[in-house]
N, C-alpha and C positions, 0 to 999 in steps of 0.2 A: 504494500500500500504506500510505502514511503516513495517509491519510484513513480507512482501514478501522477503525483503533482508535477514532477519534472518532465515526464514523458506521456502526456494524456493521449495523444494520437496513437502512439505505439501500444500503450496499455489497452486502449479501446480495440485495436486490431487483435491483440492476443485474446481478449475476452470474447470478441465476436468469433474468432477462430475456434475457441474452446466450445462455444455454443454449437458449432457444427458437429464436433465430436460427441457431445451429449445427445444431440438429435439422432446421430447415427446409432448411438448405444440404445436409445429408446426404440428406434426402428428394429434393431436386432432383438430386443426383448419382446416387442410386440409380435414379431414373426416367430418367436420361440426357437431361435437358432441354437444349435448345440454350441458348446464351448469352442470347438475347432472352427465351426462355420462363422461364429461371431468374431473370432480372432481374424479369420480370413477377410471377412467383411470390413473390419476396422483397418486391416493392412491396406486394403484397396481404397477405402473411402475416407479414413481418418488419418492415416499415416502422413500423407503429404501436407495436412493442415497444420500441425502444431509442433513438429520436431525441432530440436535445436539445430540440426543440420539444415533444415529448410529455412529457419530464421537466418542462419549464417549465409545461406545462398542468397536470400533476399537482400542481405546487406553487403554482398560480394566479399564475404569474409571466409577464409578457409577454416572449417570447423576444428580440425586438428590443431592448427596454429592458435586459434582462439582459446581452446581448452588448455593448451600448453601454457599460454600467457596467464590464464587465470590461476593455474597451479603455481607458476613462478611468482606471481604477485598476490598471493593469497591474503597477506596482511593488508595491502592497499585495497584489495577487493572488499574485504570485510569493513574497512573504514569508510570507503566511498563506493558502494555498489553501482551507483548511477554512472560512474566514470568507466565502468567495465562492461557495458552492454555491447552486444555484437556490432551495433551500428556506430559505436564511438570509442571502442577500446584502443584502436590504432592511434587516434588523436591523443589519447591519454599516454600511450607509450612514447609518442613523439614529443610530448610536452616537456617543459623544463624539469619536472620531477623525474622524468625517465632517465636523465643522465646521472642523477644522484642515486637512483635505484640500481642502475646497471653497474655502477662503479663500486 
């Protein structure tokens, strides 16, 4: 919720995307799908909606590089999570604080 004030459009996008996943789940339950059929249904219809990889792709960020940087900068991430979102973490790395962190 702390991030919502700083990134209202991005948070709205995430919430709207999650609504698709929940609608898909409701459809799967209404159709009384088996567990394996439900999983397959979600893989096809929900998977592309809300994954970290998809978010990174939308932000033209390499998911592996992104997760690696989050791990390397765990303390900074904890202190300022809004600076480490997939759409702005590279600017954070390139900023003045990056040189003191790297050294």
